[in-house]
Rosetta silent file (secondary structure, phi, psi, omega in degrees, C-alpha in Angstrom):
SEQUENCE: MTDGQSFDGTKILITGGVGFIGSNLARRLVSLGARVTLVDSLVPEYGGNLFNLAGFENRVRVNISDVRDRYSLNYLVQGQDYLFNLAGQTSHMDSMHDPFTDLEINSRAQLAILEACRHANPGIRVVFASTRQIYGRPRYLPVDEKHLLRPVDVNGINKMAGEGYHILYYDAYGIRATVLRLTNTYGPRMRVKDARQTFLGIWIRLVIEDQPFEVWGGEQLRDFTYVDDAVEALLLAATRPEAIGRIYNLGGERVISLRELAALLVKTNGAGEFLIRSFPEERKKIDIGDFYSDYRLIRQELGWEPKVPLNQGLSLTLDFYRRYLPSYL
SCORE:     score description
SCORE:     0.000 S_00000001
   1 L     0.000  152.710  177.718   -4.533  -16.539  -10.025 S_00000001
   2 L   -69.856  139.677  171.222   -6.149  -16.731   -6.605 S_00000001
   3 L   -75.133  106.721 -175.460   -8.679  -19.476   -6.028 S_00000001
   4 H   -58.801  -29.091 -178.092  -11.766  -17.356   -5.352 S_00000001
   5 H   -67.071  -16.310  179.319  -13.436  -20.146   -3.390 S_00000001
   6 H   -60.234  -26.251 -174.458  -10.762  -19.725   -0.706 S_00000001
   7 H  -107.138   -6.424 -176.828  -12.642  -16.646    0.545 S_00000001
   8 L   -62.597  118.544  179.110  -16.273  -17.654    0.042 S_00000001
   9 L    81.378   -0.515 -179.522  -18.036  -17.279    3.401 S_00000001
  10 L   -81.330  159.776  178.668  -14.874  -16.290    5.261 S_00000001
  11 E  -104.479  125.021 -172.341  -14.670  -13.399    7.708 S_00000001
  12 E  -121.694  136.596  172.056  -12.147  -10.732    6.785 S_00000001
  13 E  -116.341  128.203  177.682  -10.815   -7.745    8.738 S_00000001
  14 E  -121.214  113.681  173.590   -9.009   -4.986    6.822 S_00000001
  15 E   -81.210  145.079 -171.464   -7.266   -2.240    8.771 S_00000001
  16 L    66.898   29.445 -168.662   -7.055    0.960    6.763 S_00000001
  17 L   -74.295  -14.508  178.632   -9.975   -0.512    4.878 S_00000001
  18 L   -98.383    4.121  177.775  -11.531    2.749    3.661 S_00000001
  19 L   -85.616 -167.985 -173.445   -8.233    3.845    2.135 S_00000001
  20 H   -60.048  -67.146 -176.263   -6.809    3.320   -1.334 S_00000001
  21 H   -70.961  -39.242 -178.072   -5.574   -0.267   -1.332 S_00000001
  22 H   -59.481  -41.361 -178.485   -7.941   -1.407    1.417 S_00000001
  23 H   -71.544  -36.597  175.685  -11.088   -0.368   -0.465 S_00000001
  24 H   -66.517  -39.807  175.828   -9.921   -2.000   -3.703 S_00000001
  25 H   -63.350  -43.522 -179.462   -9.118   -5.171   -1.769 S_00000001
  26 H   -60.280  -42.668  178.454  -12.520   -5.056   -0.058 S_00000001
  27 H   -59.143  -43.271 -179.952  -14.326   -4.838   -3.402 S_00000001
  28 H   -66.125  -43.674 -178.217  -12.486   -7.884   -4.655 S_00000001
  29 H   -66.008  -39.831  176.697  -13.144   -9.884   -1.484 S_00000001
  30 H   -60.460  -41.201  179.242  -16.849   -9.030   -1.476 S_00000001
  31 H   -65.345  -22.017  178.810  -17.059  -10.254   -5.080 S_00000001
  32 L   -92.184    3.782  175.029  -15.495  -13.533   -3.885 S_00000001
  33 L    92.800   11.511 -179.213  -18.192  -14.018   -1.236 S_00000001
  34 L   -80.909  155.455  172.832  -16.296  -12.864    1.861 S_00000001
  35 E  -100.638  110.815 -164.975  -17.858  -11.089    4.831 S_00000001
  36 E  -110.964  129.759  171.634  -15.696   -7.999    5.180 S_00000001
  37 E  -113.237  129.049 -179.993  -15.197   -5.631    8.103 S_00000001
  38 E  -106.721  130.079  175.509  -13.262   -2.433    7.459 S_00000001
  39 E  -110.872  126.318  179.992  -11.445   -0.609   10.260 S_00000001
  40 E  -155.135  138.615  178.528  -10.465    2.980    9.556 S_00000001
  41 L   -79.069  -20.375 -174.753   -9.906    6.068   11.671 S_00000001
  42 L    55.786   26.123  170.342  -10.946    8.356    8.783 S_00000001
  43 L   -63.969  125.464 -171.207   -8.336   10.859    9.976 S_00000001
  44 H   -53.741  -34.352 -175.790   -8.217   13.231    6.970 S_00000001
  45 H   -73.915  -12.618 -169.484   -4.440   13.083    6.575 S_00000001
  46 H  -106.510    7.070  166.220   -4.288    9.291    6.263 S_00000001
  47 L   102.332  -13.322  177.908   -6.259    8.535    3.109 S_00000001
  48 L   -65.363  134.670 -177.765   -9.578    7.078    4.245 S_00000001
  49 L  -147.198  114.828 -176.462  -12.433    8.282    2.010 S_00000001
  50 H   -61.249  -22.367  176.164  -15.981    6.966    2.328 S_00000001
  51 H   -64.039  -22.401  176.865  -16.495    7.573   -1.399 S_00000001
  52 H   -60.267  -19.363 -179.094  -14.127    4.640   -1.920 S_00000001
  53 H   -97.849    5.419 -176.369  -17.036    2.436   -0.833 S_00000001
  54 L   -55.956  127.957  177.869  -19.516    3.929   -3.317 S_00000001
  55 L    95.259  -15.467  175.143  -21.743    1.235   -4.781 S_00000001
  56 L  -141.070   27.468  179.575  -21.048   -1.440   -2.198 S_00000001
  57 H   -55.928  -36.117 -175.320  -21.486    0.361    1.124 S_00000001
  58 H   -83.327    0.549 -178.536  -24.174   -2.097    2.165 S_00000001
  59 H  -107.017    1.447  176.121  -22.002   -5.132    1.501 S_00000001
  60 E  -131.782  159.185  173.528  -19.300   -4.307    4.059 S_00000001
  61 E  -105.123  130.527 -179.274  -19.264   -3.408    7.717 S_00000001
  62 E  -111.705  125.979  175.775  -17.359   -0.236    8.604 S_00000001
  63 E  -115.510  111.450  179.717  -15.939    0.301   12.073 S_00000001
  64 E   -82.141   99.900 -175.211  -14.601    3.820   12.573 S_00000001
  65 L  -151.189  158.246 -177.996  -11.800    3.092   14.980 S_00000001
  66 L  -103.304  135.715 -179.863   -8.107    3.806   15.339 S_00000001
  67 L   -65.297  -10.439  174.995   -5.550    1.006   15.260 S_00000001
  68 L   -79.789   -7.239 -179.778   -3.939    2.720   18.232 S_00000001
  69 L   -93.049   95.188 -174.419   -7.002    1.696   20.303 S_00000001
  70 H   -67.769  -23.677  178.972   -6.005   -1.747   21.577 S_00000001
  71 H   -70.477  -40.612  175.148   -9.358   -2.328   23.258 S_00000001
  72 H   -62.730  -42.320 -177.452  -11.190   -2.024   19.949 S_00000001
  73 H   -63.091  -40.305  179.202   -8.681   -4.310   18.293 S_00000001
  74 H   -57.832  -35.582  178.227   -9.140   -7.035   20.890 S_00000001
  75 H   -77.089  -43.639 -171.380  -12.824   -7.081   20.001 S_00000001
  76 H   -69.378  -31.948 -177.443  -12.479   -6.687   16.241 S_00000001
  77 L   -77.518  -15.116 -177.066  -10.042   -9.552   15.616 S_00000001
  78 L   -62.707  131.162  174.606  -12.268  -12.104   17.358 S_00000001
  79 L    78.998   -1.210 -178.702  -13.739  -14.666   14.979 S_00000001
  80 L   -83.002  144.154  176.709  -11.945  -13.342   11.892 S_00000001
  81 L   -86.833  -36.258 -177.305  -10.329  -15.767    9.460 S_00000001
  82 E  -135.063  144.485  171.404   -8.030  -13.242    7.790 S_00000001
  83 E  -124.290  118.882  171.099   -6.507   -9.897    8.709 S_00000001
  84 E  -100.232  108.673 -171.666   -5.150   -7.652    5.981 S_00000001
  85 E   -95.432   90.455 -174.787   -3.137   -5.126    7.951 S_00000001
  86 L  -109.488   -5.994 -176.098   -2.937   -2.065    5.692 S_00000001
  87 L   -66.380  138.525  177.307   -3.341    0.783    8.193 S_00000001
  88 L  -179.963  162.523  171.195   -0.444    3.186    8.335 S_00000001
  89 L   -93.583  122.178 -170.144    0.875    6.694    8.082 S_00000001
  90 L  -103.824  -12.868 -173.899    2.393    6.905    4.586 S_00000001
  91 L   -78.834  122.461  178.874    3.863   10.403    4.323 S_00000001
  92 H   -69.310  -41.330  179.881    7.637   10.472    4.496 S_00000001
  93 H   -67.992  -40.616  177.390    7.746   14.217    5.146 S_00000001
  94 H   -59.299  -37.016 -178.837    5.059   14.003    7.860 S_00000001
  95 H   -66.291  -28.768  178.079    7.143   11.335    9.589 S_00000001
  96 H   -80.132  -33.229  179.608   10.085   13.729    9.737 S_00000001
  97 H   -79.920  -31.474 -176.700    7.999   16.660   11.005 S_00000001
  98 L  -136.476   70.647 -172.752    5.997   14.586   13.511 S_00000001
  99 H   -65.303  -27.704 -176.359    8.008   11.443   14.264 S_00000001
 100 H   -73.018  -34.981  175.079    6.080   10.446   17.382 S_00000001
 101 H   -65.358  -41.899  177.038    2.756   10.141   15.562 S_00000001
 102 H   -61.071  -40.903  177.295    4.445    7.994   12.939 S_00000001
 103 H   -59.625  -44.386 -178.840    5.919    5.864   15.724 S_00000001
 104 H   -61.755  -43.714 -172.686    2.468    5.384   17.290 S_00000001
 105 H   -82.566  -46.238 -171.375    0.771    4.328   14.042 S_00000001
 106 H   -90.461  -11.597  179.590    3.466    2.421   12.152 S_00000001
 107 H  -124.156  -66.359 -175.406    5.199    0.723   15.062 S_00000001
 108 H   -60.614  -42.628 -179.993    3.375    0.707   18.385 S_00000001
 109 H   -64.373  -33.164  178.434   -0.059    0.125   16.844 S_00000001
 110 H   -65.673  -37.709  176.011    1.316   -2.827   14.866 S_00000001
 111 H   -65.008  -39.737  178.389    2.457   -4.405   18.093 S_00000001
 112 H   -63.595  -40.229  178.383   -1.016   -3.827   19.572 S_00000001
 113 H   -61.664  -45.356 -178.372   -2.644   -5.510   16.553 S_00000001
 114 H   -69.556  -35.110  175.016   -0.426   -8.566   16.916 S_00000001
 115 H   -64.822  -38.759  176.472   -1.003   -8.750   20.660 S_00000001
 116 H   -61.699  -41.958  177.473   -4.749   -8.685   19.983 S_00000001
 117 H   -64.053  -44.044 -177.465   -4.305  -11.585   17.568 S_00000001
 118 H   -60.416  -40.658 -175.370   -2.148  -13.520   20.030 S_00000001
 119 H   -89.729  -34.113 -172.019   -4.668  -13.229   22.848 S_00000001
 120 H  -106.119  -18.665 -176.621   -8.021  -13.133   21.032 S_00000001
 121 L  -162.640   68.663 -175.249   -7.478  -15.062   17.784 S_00000001
 122 L   -67.232  -13.310  179.956   -4.134  -16.870   17.477 S_00000001
 123 L   -89.492   -1.051 -176.285   -5.350  -18.875   14.464 S_00000001
 124 L   -65.900  150.049  175.684   -5.937  -15.818   12.274 S_00000001
 125 E  -100.821  127.239 -171.229   -4.026  -15.452    8.985 S_00000001
 126 E  -119.641  134.751  170.063   -2.290  -12.056    8.698 S_00000001
 127 E  -123.493  125.948 -176.982   -0.872  -10.176    5.717 S_00000001
 128 E  -108.919  131.205  177.933    1.045   -6.973    6.460 S_00000001
 129 E   -90.051  105.651  175.304    1.611   -4.225    3.893 S_00000001
 130 E   -99.867 -163.231 -172.407    5.171   -2.974    4.252 S_00000001
 131 E  -146.089  151.151  174.424    7.108   -0.736    1.864 S_00000001
 132 H   -66.461  -13.097 -178.487   10.220   -0.636   -0.310 S_00000001
 133 H   -60.404  -23.572 -177.145   11.124    2.522    1.647 S_00000001
 134 H   -68.688  -18.219  178.420   12.788    0.382    4.310 S_00000001
 135 H   -73.840  -26.217 -175.661   15.674   -0.412    1.934 S_00000001
 136 L    73.465 -146.938 -179.270   16.751    3.219    1.741 S_00000001
 137 L   -78.460  122.719 -173.934   19.212    4.141   -1.010 S_00000001
 138 L   -61.970  138.817  170.994   19.949    1.031   -3.074 S_00000001
 139 L   -86.140  -23.678  177.311   23.409   -0.527   -3.012 S_00000001
 140 L  -156.068  162.679 -178.499   22.495   -2.472   -6.165 S_00000001
 141 L  -132.680  146.399   -9.496   19.601   -2.798   -8.597 S_00000001
 142 L   -69.052  158.721 -175.564   17.141   -4.400   -8.840 S_00000001
 143 E   -86.128  120.373  175.637   16.673   -4.607   -5.066 S_00000001
 144 L  -100.740  178.711 -174.262   15.923   -8.091   -3.726 S_00000001
 145 L   -69.701  -13.080  178.714   14.811   -9.157   -0.260 S_00000001
 146 L   -87.349   -4.371 -178.139   18.417   -9.780    0.854 S_00000001
 147 L   -62.819  145.817  175.301   19.353   -6.114    0.386 S_00000001
 148 L   -53.600  140.204  174.592   20.537   -4.182    3.441 S_00000001
 149 L   -98.647  113.211  179.568   17.747   -2.366    5.297 S_00000001
 150 L  -146.984   76.423 -175.844   18.797    1.238    5.950 S_00000001
 151 L   -59.448  152.438 -178.513   15.794    3.603    5.792 S_00000001
 152 L  -103.455    1.799  178.830   16.363    7.287    5.090 S_00000001
 153 L  -148.047  170.221 -177.897   13.403    8.601    7.101 S_00000001
 154 H   -62.912  -38.365  178.856   11.397    7.975   10.263 S_00000001
 155 H   -57.035  -44.735  179.836    8.570    6.373    8.272 S_00000001
 156 H   -65.002  -38.902  177.624   10.935    3.718    6.940 S_00000001
 157 H   -61.066  -45.876 -177.225   12.330    2.974   10.406 S_00000001
 158 H   -72.392  -35.246  174.949    8.866    2.453   11.853 S_00000001
 159 H   -65.801  -35.851  176.600    7.628    0.374    8.912 S_00000001
 160 H   -62.604  -42.571  177.079   10.719   -1.786    9.346 S_00000001
 161 H   -64.069  -42.340 -179.651    9.795   -2.284   13.002 S_00000001
 162 H   -58.665  -45.375 -179.681    6.193   -3.066   12.044 S_00000001
 163 H   -71.772  -33.287  176.473    7.172   -5.826    9.657 S_00000001
 164 H   -60.965  -38.963  176.902    9.752   -7.124   12.136 S_00000001
 165 H   -61.564  -40.727 -178.470    7.008   -7.545   14.726 S_00000001
 166 H   -64.088  -43.313  179.481    4.927   -9.596   12.282 S_00000001
 167 H   -70.702  -38.188  176.542    7.739  -12.026   11.538 S_00000001
 168 H   -59.454  -43.936 -177.565    8.699  -12.198   15.230 S_00000001
 169 H   -69.740  -22.838  169.816    5.132  -13.082   16.210 S_00000001
 170 H   -72.419  -49.463 -177.315    5.199  -15.903   13.684 S_00000001
 171 H   -63.056  -41.710 -173.122    8.529  -17.203   14.975 S_00000001
 172 H   -88.505  -35.549 -171.648    7.676  -16.822   18.681 S_00000001
 173 H  -122.994   -2.673  178.722    3.907  -17.399   18.817 S_00000001
 174 L    76.782   14.984  174.829    2.950  -19.069   15.554 S_00000001
 175 L   -68.098  120.671 -170.980    0.849  -16.149   14.285 S_00000001
 176 E   -79.554   88.746 -173.909    0.660  -16.973   10.571 S_00000001
 177 E  -113.843  148.332  173.385    1.909  -13.728    9.070 S_00000001
 178 E  -131.821  144.029  179.434    3.252  -12.727    5.670 S_00000001
 179 E  -115.168  131.511  172.284    4.890   -9.407    4.744 S_00000001
 180 E  -114.448  127.756  176.126    4.633   -7.720    1.347 S_00000001
 181 E   -95.642  102.723 -175.895    6.979   -4.840    0.519 S_00000001
 182 E   -81.174  153.316  178.599    4.947   -2.645   -1.805 S_00000001
 183 L  -136.565  115.035  172.270    6.462   -0.219   -4.299 S_00000001
 184 L    45.944   60.538  177.039    4.670    2.812   -5.764 S_00000001
 185 E   -76.788  138.493 -178.283    1.157    1.391   -5.919 S_00000001
 186 E  -143.763  165.695  176.952   -1.229    3.472   -8.027 S_00000001
 187 L   142.475 -174.992  178.276   -4.730    3.313   -9.489 S_00000001
 188 L   -54.802  140.096  177.467   -8.350    4.282   -8.818 S_00000001
 189 L    81.204    7.121  173.410   -9.102    5.535   -5.280 S_00000001
 190 L   -72.179  159.126  178.777   -5.526    6.647   -4.606 S_00000001
 191 L   -73.780  127.696 -177.777   -5.037    9.939   -2.778 S_00000001
 192 L  -124.444   -4.874 -175.770   -4.714   12.798   -5.276 S_00000001
 193 L   -82.694  -15.536  175.092   -5.274   15.965   -3.265 S_00000001
 194 L  -156.504 -176.450 -175.301   -1.714   16.032   -1.907 S_00000001
 195 L   -98.240   19.888 -177.218    1.522   14.034   -1.967 S_00000001
 196 L   -66.433  -24.975 -178.996    1.012   12.235    1.360 S_00000001
 197 L  -102.698  -48.512  179.321    0.524    8.913   -0.432 S_00000001
 198 L  -164.120  147.000  178.206    2.420    9.312   -3.697 S_00000001
 199 H   -64.275  -27.887 -176.779    3.611   12.075   -6.008 S_00000001
 200 H   -63.514  -29.555  177.397    1.802   10.395   -8.907 S_00000001
 201 H   -61.568  -43.345  177.694   -1.553   11.330   -7.373 S_00000001
 202 H   -62.598  -44.928  179.113   -0.710   15.028   -7.623 S_00000001
 203 H   -56.767  -46.257 -177.578    0.416   14.599  -11.230 S_00000001
 204 H   -63.745  -44.327  179.504   -2.853   12.888  -12.155 S_00000001
 205 H   -60.366  -47.090 -175.663   -4.997   15.550  -10.493 S_00000001
 206 H   -68.120  -37.871 -179.802   -3.153   18.424  -12.158 S_00000001
 207 H   -67.503  -33.718  176.368   -3.110   16.871  -15.629 S_00000001
 208 H   -70.714  -35.588  178.583   -6.882   16.327  -15.432 S_00000001
 209 L   -80.579    3.905  179.146   -7.326   19.922  -14.252 S_00000001
 210 L    60.935   38.901  175.417   -5.223   21.052  -17.247 S_00000001
 211 L  -115.958  147.226  176.686   -2.550   22.505  -14.981 S_00000001
 212 L   -67.807  146.462  176.293    1.217   21.961  -15.338 S_00000001
 213 E  -120.278  156.002 -176.140    2.808   19.619  -12.801 S_00000001
 214 E   -97.046  137.955  172.863    6.360   19.579  -11.479 S_00000001
 215 E  -112.901  117.203 -178.315    8.841   16.735  -11.879 S_00000001
 216 E   -88.026  118.921 -176.438   11.638   16.936   -9.326 S_00000001
 217 L    83.839  -92.858  174.390   14.892   15.749  -10.830 S_00000001
 218 L   114.936  -26.370 -176.703   13.468   13.574  -13.576 S_00000001
 219 L   -92.270   -8.819 -178.403   16.184   11.004  -14.151 S_00000001
 220 L   -61.569  137.100  178.574   15.353    8.801  -11.134 S_00000001
 221 E   -93.612  140.607 -179.369   14.270    5.305  -12.130 S_00000001
 222 E  -144.380  164.287  167.411   11.184    3.751  -10.541 S_00000001
 223 L  -126.482  155.287 -172.194    8.737    0.869  -10.943 S_00000001
 224 L  -134.578  138.209  179.867    4.982    1.041  -10.348 S_00000001
 225 E  -112.344  121.057  175.951    2.395   -1.561   -9.333 S_00000001
 226 E   -68.389  144.706 -169.646   -1.211   -1.152  -10.465 S_00000001
 227 H   -60.262  -34.846  178.613   -3.581   -1.620   -7.550 S_00000001
 228 H   -63.536  -35.593  176.250   -5.325   -4.704   -9.007 S_00000001
 229 H   -68.241  -38.990  177.345   -1.957   -6.449   -9.184 S_00000001
 230 H   -63.650  -40.797  178.067   -1.232   -5.471   -5.574 S_00000001
 231 H   -61.356  -43.180  178.574   -4.631   -6.871   -4.519 S_00000001
 232 H   -60.115  -39.702  178.131   -3.846  -10.158   -6.278 S_00000001
 233 H   -64.655  -40.351  178.056   -0.559  -10.378   -4.351 S_00000001
 234 H   -61.409  -42.338 -179.072   -2.377   -9.780   -1.061 S_00000001
 235 H   -67.945  -41.710  177.334   -4.843  -12.585   -1.794 S_00000001
 236 H   -62.967  -42.733 -179.680   -2.101  -15.008   -2.780 S_00000001
 237 H   -62.443  -32.070 -177.998   -0.110  -14.157    0.338 S_00000001
 238 H   -77.413  -26.900 -170.165   -3.167  -14.852    2.499 S_00000001
 239 H  -108.359  -18.242 -176.399   -4.049  -18.229    1.002 S_00000001
 240 L   -91.120  122.283 -176.708   -0.804  -19.945    0.076 S_00000001
 241 H   -61.457  -30.187 -179.045    0.711  -21.955    2.949 S_00000001
 242 H   -70.738  -10.633  179.354    4.252  -21.486    1.641 S_00000001
 243 H   -82.478  -14.632 -175.474    3.876  -17.722    2.183 S_00000001
 244 L   -63.729  129.950  179.453    3.606  -18.033    5.973 S_00000001
 245 L    78.016    8.713 -175.217    6.543  -16.384    7.711 S_00000001
 246 L  -106.603  158.989  175.379    7.872  -14.999    4.423 S_00000001
 247 E  -122.569  129.812 -177.747    8.723  -11.512    3.151 S_00000001
 248 E  -130.351  140.792  166.871    8.206  -10.634   -0.508 S_00000001
 249 E   -80.202  142.721  160.234    8.906   -7.669   -2.755 S_00000001
 250 L  -100.708  172.301 -179.063    6.293   -6.511   -5.223 S_00000001
 251 L  -162.578 -168.098 -178.907    7.305   -4.611   -8.332 S_00000001
 252 L  -118.959  168.651 -176.048    6.226   -3.282  -11.704 S_00000001
 253 L   -83.116   -7.080  176.228    6.197   -4.637  -15.239 S_00000001
 254 L  -154.587  159.987  174.835    8.717   -2.027  -16.432 S_00000001
 255 L  -105.643  136.619 -174.224   11.320    0.414  -15.131 S_00000001
 256 E  -146.791  144.853  174.514   10.868    4.047  -16.125 S_00000001
 257 E   -77.894  158.384  179.855   12.426    7.406  -15.319 S_00000001
 258 H   -64.423  -34.295  176.321   10.237   10.073  -13.764 S_00000001
 259 H   -63.352  -44.191  178.712   10.717   12.251  -16.857 S_00000001
 260 H   -66.464  -37.361  177.647    9.545    9.385  -19.088 S_00000001
 261 H   -62.777  -43.916  178.761    6.655    8.690  -16.729 S_00000001
 262 H   -60.275  -43.560  179.159    5.537   12.314  -16.915 S_00000001
 263 H   -65.196  -38.913  178.162    5.662   12.202  -20.714 S_00000001
 264 H   -65.745  -39.373  178.203    3.702    8.939  -20.755 S_00000001
 265 H   -63.157  -44.677  178.919    1.044   10.420  -18.455 S_00000001
 266 H   -62.934  -44.007  178.963    0.632   13.452  -20.704 S_00000001
 267 H   -62.748  -43.565 -179.437    0.449   11.231  -23.788 S_00000001
 268 H   -65.018  -37.236  179.267   -2.100    8.907  -22.163 S_00000001
 269 H   -72.841  -25.479 -177.719   -4.211   11.875  -21.076 S_00000001
 270 L    90.408   -4.421  179.292   -4.052   13.396  -24.542 S_00000001
 271 L  -170.136  162.447  176.533   -2.896   16.762  -23.200 S_00000001
 272 L   140.131  168.792 -177.694   -0.853   18.291  -20.400 S_00000001
 273 L  -148.342  140.893  175.719    2.379   19.981  -19.480 S_00000001
 274 E  -134.335  155.794 -177.138    5.102   19.311  -16.948 S_00000001
 275 E  -121.737  132.108  175.689    8.087   21.267  -15.684 S_00000001
 276 E   -84.338  124.958  179.743   11.430   19.809  -14.607 S_00000001
 277 E  -125.803  154.135  173.235   12.536   21.288  -11.288 S_00000001
 278 L   -73.609  155.792 -178.512   15.494   20.666   -9.009 S_00000001
 279 L   -64.552  132.977  169.379   14.771   18.784   -5.800 S_00000001
 280 L   -59.748  141.989 -175.272   13.696   20.915   -2.827 S_00000001
 281 H   -56.176  -40.273 -177.748   16.428   20.736   -0.197 S_00000001
 282 H   -63.361  -38.069 -179.866   14.103   19.257    2.419 S_00000001
 283 H   -75.577  -35.067 -175.475   13.098   16.444    0.079 S_00000001
 284 H   -58.755  -33.015 -177.274   16.606   15.806   -1.212 S_00000001
 285 L   -62.835  -28.094 -176.744   17.709   14.649    2.243 S_00000001
 286 L  -116.733   12.090  175.700   15.325   11.670    2.129 S_00000001
 287 L   -74.281  143.007 -176.395   15.310   10.928   -1.609 S_00000001
 288 L  -102.880    2.287 -179.823   16.499    7.402   -2.402 S_00000001
 289 L    72.109 -147.871  178.899   17.612    7.967   -6.000 S_00000001
 290 L   -66.487  140.709  174.349   17.001    5.131   -8.464 S_00000001
 291 L  -155.318  127.387  166.209   14.890    2.276   -7.136 S_00000001
 292 L  -151.941  149.152 -167.158   13.221   -0.734   -8.672 S_00000001
 293 E   -94.023  148.980  167.091   12.422   -4.093   -7.140 S_00000001
 294 L   -96.669  110.848 -177.589   13.448   -7.643   -7.866 S_00000001
 295 L  -107.129   24.628 -178.342   10.200   -9.612   -7.405 S_00000001
 296 H   -62.126  -31.871 -176.673   11.522  -13.008   -8.531 S_00000001
 297 H   -63.965  -46.860  179.814   10.952  -14.568   -5.098 S_00000001
 298 H   -70.701  -29.136  175.770    7.184  -14.035   -5.063 S_00000001
 299 H   -67.563  -43.128 -178.984    7.003  -15.085   -8.703 S_00000001
 300 H   -69.006  -41.680 -172.203    8.873  -18.316   -7.961 S_00000001
 301 H   -89.244  -34.478 -175.578    7.042  -19.186   -4.732 S_00000001
 302 H  -118.195   -8.162  179.607    3.505  -17.843   -5.297 S_00000001
 303 L    78.443   15.356 -179.797    3.313  -17.341   -9.058 S_00000001
 304 L   -87.016  142.067  166.486    2.657  -13.599   -8.788 S_00000001
 305 L  -156.437  154.045 -179.810    3.825  -11.069  -11.316 S_00000001
 306 L   -65.659  135.971 -176.222    2.461   -7.692  -12.418 S_00000001
 307 L  -110.630  -28.396 -173.010   -0.057   -8.060  -15.233 S_00000001
 308 L   -89.676  114.663  177.828   -1.317   -4.514  -15.915 S_00000001
 309 L   -61.614  151.715 -175.234    1.015   -2.518  -18.216 S_00000001
 310 H   -59.757  -42.649 -178.785    1.845    0.986  -17.023 S_00000001
 311 H   -65.128  -36.134  177.680    0.150    2.742  -19.932 S_00000001
 312 H   -69.048  -42.792  179.313   -3.045    0.731  -19.364 S_00000001
 313 H   -62.366  -41.075  177.523   -2.966    1.384  -15.618 S_00000001
 314 H   -64.073  -40.817  179.358   -2.535    5.112  -16.170 S_00000001
 315 H   -62.439  -45.066  178.866   -5.426    5.118  -18.647 S_00000001
 316 H   -63.180  -39.238 -179.397   -7.730    3.335  -16.190 S_00000001
 317 H   -68.159  -44.765  177.328   -6.704    5.711  -13.398 S_00000001
 318 H   -61.070  -41.974  178.738   -7.266    8.822  -15.523 S_00000001
 319 H   -59.578  -41.675 -179.500  -10.697    7.537  -16.600 S_00000001
 320 H   -62.637  -47.155 -175.144  -11.669    7.058  -12.945 S_00000001
 321 H   -77.842  -21.955  171.686  -10.637   10.553  -11.858 S_00000001
 322 H   -62.653  -31.362 -178.971  -12.202   12.237  -14.859 S_00000001
 323 H   -86.245  -36.687 -165.988  -15.480   10.914  -13.483 S_00000001
 324 H  -123.425   10.687 -173.851  -14.956   11.234   -9.754 S_00000001
 325 H   -51.252  -43.831 -178.615  -12.254   13.835   -9.075 S_00000001
 326 H   -55.597  -29.209 -179.211  -14.472   16.173   -6.951 S_00000001
 327 H   -75.432   -5.906 -179.034  -15.001   13.341   -4.444 S_00000001
 328 H  -115.185    9.268  179.469  -11.229   13.192   -3.845 S_00000001
 329 L  -107.464    0.000    0.000  -10.571   16.876   -3.269 S_00000001
């Protein structure tokens, strides 16, 4: 577990801080005594939702700014002890339809953030949220950090560049950065009104609304990380000296097919219906097939492993959206 005293009185900057993972991280850091500033563009397509701050709005500072604005970044990084760099465009299909916007947010903006750190706060500790998408279609399973990187979409290419910049800036300039490759993070405050963040959000919304949801394919294997476990990994990566300059996979506590996941969601909800459909042609081109992560490296070096079982995580997520779904539509 993270030593909570590591953050007491520290100054934290979270890019993408009003989004899904950023807001859950902010809540945890505030509870640990940190002074937290959230940077978010609140562009509707990218997941920021002010309701994510409900109940602790007055305990964080929110700066509505875009990570593509390097002048804002130069100011915002000054005096911060930690930067959790979570801002990004997450939609794989959007990256194929509008590749230049994805390039600006997931690649060029990451370089601007690191340049701001280099010039305005070279002592800052940085954790970057990358994605398992950069591996592409697995050559073997489970996928470890030594696996070939061959993304199947523009989003994966740009996320690969973003994480490469973070490691380069450690090697060249001593910026103390760590990269986490996240895989299918889910939980309260995730985006559920469309599939820009994850297909599981759509499933959860429809099952709560008592509508059937579609499962494309169904036999693909996946692993899922509950958001509290992802937050714990972020905190460990920020505080453990052996994490500096390292890249780690996250993962889930079990591997499950999408068909089995759909059945588990319906069972956990107590009702629901799903339909198996063939993959849409447009999606099939960028589907990666089976994927699940080997997270032994972060377990060995930082002691992290997923703690929340999938059925428990789904139950907690369903309970949250039964109460607050209108605020996410």
